[in-house]
LUMZA-834704 format. One line per 3 residues: for each residue x, y, z of N, C-alpha, C. Coordinates in Angstrom, 1 decimal, decimal comma, padded with zeros to 4 digits. Layout:
X/Y/Z/X/Y/Z/X/Y/Z  ...;
//
This chain:
000,8/-001,0/-000,1/-000,1/000,0/000,0/001,0/001,4/000,2  002,0/001,2/000,4/002,8/002,2/000,6/003,6/002,8/-000,9  003,7/001,9/-001,6/004,4/002,1/-002,8/003,4/002,8/-003,9;
002,2/002,9/-003,6/001,2/003,8/-004,5/001,6/005,2/-004,3  001,1/005,9/-005,4/001,1/007,3/-005,7/000,1/008,1/-005,1  000,1/009,0/-004,3/-001,0/009,5/-003,4/-002,0/010,2/-004,4;
-001,1/010,8/-005,6/-002,0/011,5/-006,5/-002,9/010,7/-007,7  -002,1/009,4/-007,8/-003,0/008,4/-008,3/-002,6/008,7/-010,0  -001,5/009,5/-009,9/-000,6/009,4/-011,4/000,6/008,4/-011,5;
001,0/008,2/-012,7/001,9/007,3/-012,7/003,5/007,9/-012,8  003,5/009,1/-012,4/004,9/009,5/-012,0/005,8/009,1/-010,9  007,3/009,1/-011,0/007,9/008,4/-009,6/007,8/009,5/-008,6;
008,1/009,1/-007,6/008,1/010,3/-006,3/009,3/011,0/-006,4  010,4/011,0/-007,1/011,6/011,6/-007,1/011,4/012,9/-008,1  010,1/012,7/-009,1/010,0/013,7/-010,1/009,6/014,9/-009,6;
009,7/016,2/-009,7/009,2/017,3/-009,3/007,8/017,5/-010,1  006,8/018,1/-009,9/005,5/018,2/-010,7/005,9/019,2/-011,6  005,3/019,3/-012,8/005,3/020,0/-014,0/004,6/021,4/-013,9;
004,8/022,4/-013,8/003,8/023,7/-013,5/002,9/023,7/-015,0  001,9/024,0/-014,9/000,8/024,2/-015,8/000,4/025,3/-015,6  000,5/026,3/-016,8/000,1/027,5/-016,7/-001,3/027,7/-017,4;
-002,0/028,8/-016,8/-003,4/029,0/-017,3/-003,5/029,5/-018,6  -004,2/028,9/-019,4/-004,3/029,5/-020,9/-005,2/030,7/-020,7  -004,7/031,7/-021,4/-005,2/033,0/-021,3/-006,4/033,1/-022,5;
-007,6/033,2/-022,4/-008,2/033,4/-023,6/-009,2/034,8/-023,6  -009,5/035,2/-024,6/-010,7/036,4/-024,7/-011,7/036,1/-025,7  -012,9/035,9/-025,1/-014,0/035,4/-025,8/-013,9/034,0/-026,7;
-013,2/033,2/-025,8/-012,9/032,0/-026,4/-011,5/031,7/-027,5  -010,8/032,6/-027,6/-009,9/032,9/-028,5/-008,5/033,0/-027,9  -007,4/032,0/-028,0/-006,2/032,1/-027,1/-005,6/033,5/-027,4;
-004,4/033,5/-026,4/-003,8/035,0/-026,7/-002,9/034,9/-028,0  -002,4/033,8/-028,4/-001,5/034,1/-029,3/-002,1/034,0/-030,6  -003,4/033,4/-030,5/-004,4/033,7/-031,8/-004,8/035,0/-032,0;
-004,9/035,8/-030,9/-005,5/037,0/-030,8/-004,4/037,9/-031,6  -003,4/037,7/-031,3/-002,3/038,4/-031,8/-002,1/038,4/-033,4  -002,6/037,3/-033,9/-002,3/037,0/-035,2/-003,9/037,7/-036,1;
-004,9/037,6/-035,0/-006,0/037,9/-036,0/-006,0/039,2/-036,4  -006,7/039,5/-037,7/-006,9/040,9/-038,1/-007,5/041,8/-037,5  -007,5/043,0/-037,6/-008,2/044,1/-036,7/-009,7/043,9/-036,8;
-010,3/043,6/-038,1/-011,7/043,4/-038,3/-012,4/042,4/-037,5  -011,6/041,2/-037,6/-011,9/040,1/-036,6/-012,1/040,3/-035,2  -010,9/041,0/-034,6/-011,0/041,3/-033,4/-012,0/042,5/-033,0;
-012,4/043,1/-033,8/-013,4/044,3/-033,5/-014,6/043,8/-033,2  -014,9/042,6/-034,0/-016,1/042,1/-033,9/-016,2/041,3/-032,8  -015,4/040,9/-032,0/-015,2/040,4/-030,7/-015,7/041,5/-029,5;
-015,3/042,7/-029,6/-015,2/043,7/-028,6/-016,9/044,0/-028,4  -017,2/044,6/-027,1/-018,5/044,9/-026,7/-019,1/046,2/-028,0  -020,2/046,5/-027,5/-020,8/047,3/-028,9/-020,1/048,8/-028,7;
-019,8/049,4/-027,7/-019,1/050,5/-027,4/-017,9/050,7/-028,4  -017,1/049,6/-027,9/-015,5/049,4/-028,5/-015,7/049,4/-029,7  -016,6/048,3/-030,4/-016,9/048,1/-032,0/-017,1/049,3/-032,7;
-018,2/050,4/-031,9/-018,6/051,5/-032,7/-017,3/052,2/-032,8  -016,3/052,6/-031,8/-015,5/053,3/-031,7/-014,3/052,8/-032,8  -014,0/051,5/-033,0/-013,3/051,1/-033,8/-013,6/051,3/-035,4;
-014,9/051,0/-035,5/-015,2/051,4/-036,8/-015,6/052,7/-037,3  -015,4/053,5/-036,5/-015,5/054,9/-036,9/-014,0/055,2/-037,4  -013,2/054,4/-036,8/-011,6/054,9/-037,1/-010,7/055,2/-035,8;
-009,7/054,4/-035,7/-008,9/054,8/-034,9/-008,1/056,3/-035,0  -007,9/057,1/-033,9/-007,8/058,3/-034,0/-006,2/058,7/-033,9  -005,6/059,7/-034,0/-004,2/059,6/-034,0/-003,4/059,6/-032,9;
-004,4/060,3/-031,8/-003,5/060,2/-030,5/-003,6/058,7/-030,0  -004,6/057,7/-030,2/-004,4/056,4/-029,7/-003,3/055,6/-030,5  -003,4/055,9/-031,9/-002,5/055,2/-032,9/-001,0/055,5/-032,4;
-000,7/056,7/-031,9/000,7/057,2/-031,4/000,8/056,4/-030,0  000,1/056,3/-029,1/000,3/055,9/-027,8/000,6/054,2/-028,2  -000,3/053,7/-029,1/000,3/052,4/-029,2/001,4/052,1/-030,0;
002,0/053,1/-031,1/003,2/053,0/-031,4/004,4/053,3/-030,2  004,0/054,0/-029,3/005,2/054,4/-028,4/005,4/053,2/-027,3  004,1/052,5/-027,1/004,2/051,4/-026,3/005,0/050,1/-027,0;
004,8/050,1/-028,3/005,6/048,9/-029,2/007,1/049,5/-029,1  007,7/050,5/-029,2/008,8/051,0/-029,3/009,2/050,8/-028,0  008,7/051,2/-026,9/009,1/050,6/-025,5/009,5/049,4/-024,9;
008,7/048,6/-025,9/008,6/047,2/-025,4/009,9/046,7/-026,3  010,0/047,3/-027,4/011,0/046,8/-028,4/012,7/047,0/-027,8  012,6/048,2/-027,2/013,9/048,8/-026,5/014,1/048,1/-025,3;
013,3/047,5/-024,5/013,7/046,7/-023,2/014,1/045,2/-023,4  015,2/044,8/-022,5/015,6/043,3/-023,0/014,5/042,4/-022,3  014,8/041,2/-023,1/013,7/040,3/-022,8/013,5/039,8/-021,2;
012,5/039,5/-020,9/012,0/039,3/-019,6/011,9/040,2/-018,6  011,9/041,8/-019,0/011,8/042,7/-017,9/011,0/043,6/-018,5  010,3/044,5/-017,5/009,3/045,4/-017,7/009,5/046,5/-018,5;
008,9/046,8/-019,6/009,4/048,1/-020,4/009,3/049,3/-019,6  009,9/050,3/-020,1/009,9/051,7/-019,7/008,1/052,1/-019,6  007,9/053,0/-018,7/006,4/053,6/-018,5/006,2/054,4/-019,7;
005,0/054,4/-020,2/004,8/055,3/-021,1/003,6/056,1/-020,8  003,6/057,6/-020,4/002,7/058,5/-019,7/001,5/058,7/-020,9  000,3/058,9/-020,6/-000,6/059,2/-021,0/-002,1/059,8/-020,4;
-002,7/060,5/-021,1/-004,0/061,3/-020,6/-005,2/060,3/-021,2  -004,8/059,6/-022,5/-006,0/058,9/-023,0/-006,9/057,8/-022,2  -007,4/058,1/-021,3/-008,2/057,5/-020,2/-009,3/056,2/-021,1;
-009,6/056,9/-022,4/-010,6/056,3/-023,1/-010,1/055,2/-024,0  -008,9/054,9/-024,2/-008,2/054,3/-025,2/-008,8/052,6/-024,9  -009,0/052,1/-025,9/-009,5/050,2/-025,5/-008,1/049,6/-025,5;
-007,9/048,9/-024,7/-006,9/047,9/-024,7/-006,9/046,8/-025,6  -005,9/046,7/-026,4/-005,9/045,9/-027,7/-004,8/044,8/-027,1  -004,7/043,5/-028,0/-003,8/042,4/-027,6/-002,1/043,1/-027,9;
-002,0/044,0/-028,6/-000,7/044,3/-028,9/000,1/045,2/-027,9  -001,1/045,6/-026,7/-000,5/046,6/-025,6/000,0/045,7/-024,5  -000,2/044,3/-024,6/-000,1/043,3/-023,4/001,4/043,1/-023,1;
001,7/043,5/-021,8/003,1/043,4/-021,3/003,4/044,6/-021,0  003,0/045,7/-021,6/003,5/047,2/-021,5/003,4/047,8/-020,1  003,8/049,0/-019,8/003,5/049,6/-018,6/003,2/051,0/-018,9;
002,0/051,2/-018,7/001,2/052,7/-018,8/000,9/053,6/-017,9  001,4/054,7/-018,0/001,2/055,9/-016,7/-000,2/056,4/-017,2  -001,6/056,0/-016,5/-002,7/056,7/-016,8/-002,9/057,7/-015,8;
-003,2/059,1/-016,5/-003,4/060,3/-015,7/-005,0/060,2/-014,9  -004,7/060,4/-014,0/-006,0/060,3/-013,1/-006,7/061,8/-012,8  -006,1/062,7/-013,2/-006,3/064,0/-012,9/-005,6/064,7/-011,9;
-004,7/064,1/-011,2/-003,4/064,7/-010,5/-002,3/064,0/-010,7  -002,3/062,6/-010,7/-000,9/062,0/-010,9/-001,0/060,8/-012,1  000,0/060,3/-012,3/-000,2/059,2/-013,4/000,3/057,9/-012,8;
-000,8/056,8/-012,6/-001,1/055,8/-012,0/-000,1/054,7/-012,9  000,5/054,0/-012,3/001,2/052,9/-013,4/000,4/051,6/-013,4  000,0/051,2/-014,6/-000,7/050,1/-014,7/000,0/049,1/-015,8;
-000,1/048,0/-015,6/000,8/046,9/-016,3/-000,4/046,3/-016,9  -000,3/046,3/-018,1/-001,4/045,7/-019,2/-001,1/044,2/-018,8  -002,2/043,6/-018,8/-002,4/042,0/-018,8/-003,3/041,5/-019,5;
-003,2/040,2/-020,1/-004,3/039,8/-021,0/-005,8/039,9/-020,7  -006,1/039,9/-019,3/-007,5/039,8/-018,8/-008,0/041,4/-018,9  -007,2/042,4/-019,3/-007,6/043,5/-019,7/-008,1/044,0/-020,9;
-007,9/042,9/-021,9/-008,3/043,0/-023,2/-009,9/043,5/-023,3  -010,2/044,6/-024,1/-011,6/045,2/-024,3/-012,0/046,4/-023,5  -011,0/046,4/-022,2/-011,4/047,4/-021,3/-010,8/048,6/-021,7;
-011,3/050,0/-020,9/-010,7/051,0/-021,3/-009,6/051,4/-020,1  -008,3/052,3/-020,4/-007,3/052,3/-019,7/-007,8/053,1/-018,4  -008,8/053,9/-018,7/-009,4/054,5/-017,2/-009,9/053,7/-016,2;
-010,2/052,5/-016,6/-010,8/051,7/-015,7/-009,9/051,2/-014,6  -008,5/051,4/-014,7/-007,5/050,8/-014,0/-006,8/052,0/-013,3  -007,2/053,2/-013,5/-006,8/054,5/-012,5/-007,8/055,1/-011,7;
-007,9/054,9/-010,7/-009,4/055,5/-010,0/-008,9/057,1/-010,0  -010,1/057,8/-010,1/-009,9/059,2/-010,0/-010,2/060,0/-008,7  -010,6/059,3/-007,9/-011,1/059,8/-006,6/-010,7/058,9/-005,3;
-010,5/059,6/-004,1/-010,3/058,9/-003,0/-011,1/058,2/-002,4  -011,3/057,0/-002,3/-012,4/056,4/-001,6/-012,8/056,7/-000,4  -014,2/056,6/000,2/-014,7/057,2/001,3/-014,4/056,4/002,4;
-013,9/056,6/003,4/-013,5/055,6/004,4/-014,5/055,7/005,7  -015,6/055,0/005,7/-016,8/055,1/006,3/-016,2/054,7/007,9  -017,0/055,3/008,8/-016,8/055,0/010,0/-015,6/055,9/010,8;
-015,2/056,8/010,3/-014,0/057,3/011,0/-014,6/058,8/011,1  -014,3/059,4/012,6/-014,7/060,7/012,7/-014,1/061,7/012,0  -015,1/062,8/011,4/-014,8/063,9/010,8/-015,1/065,2/011,5;
-014,5/066,4/010,9/-015,2/067,6/011,6/-016,4/067,9/011,0  -017,7/067,8/012,1/-018,7/068,0/012,0/-019,6/066,8/011,7  -019,0/065,8/011,8/-019,6/064,5/011,5/-020,8/064,2/012,8;
-020,3/064,4/014,0/-021,1/064,1/015,2/-020,7/065,4/016,2  -021,7/065,4/017,3/-021,3/066,2/018,3/-019,9/065,8/019,0  -020,0/064,8/018,9/-018,6/064,2/019,7/-017,3/064,9/018,9;
-017,4/064,9/017,7/-016,1/065,2/016,8/-015,6/066,5/016,9  -016,8/067,2/018,1/-016,0/068,6/018,2/-014,8/068,6/019,1  -014,7/067,4/020,0/-013,6/067,4/020,8/-012,5/066,4/020,3;
-012,5/066,1/018,9/-011,3/065,4/018,2/-010,4/066,4/018,0  -009,1/066,4/018,3/-008,3/067,5/018,0/-007,9/067,5/016,5  -007,7/068,5/016,0/-007,3/068,6/014,5/-005,8/068,0/014,2;
-005,1/067,9/015,0/-003,7/067,6/014,9/-003,1/067,1/016,2;
//
């Protein structure tokens, strides 16, 4: 009984397990195939708002951003993160060519560093750079309650 492998597989006890990586897909299409798809086929897979934007044509600013991202990715050595490319274009749709790059998305005050991952395809850059400071409930503030009059300011 002690000779049986607990996992039920036919591998020997001395061999380390091989790591299996998760296959990244967008609407059922694998990432490698997405990169090879023509733009028309990719646009068909986007949601309605993004589809409308692409069918009306990619404007100069998003095209320039994509060109800068490709240049930054080409400049960096293999296996390292590319240099951050700053942008104000929060309404740019993330396409497969952007994967692996680092974008500084402006939130109205600072540039938030966003690393583009495969799960982000079809979303806007602005979705990953929050523009407000979330409310922290339950903390006393000035004028919140009568007892807050006695909370020292500093």
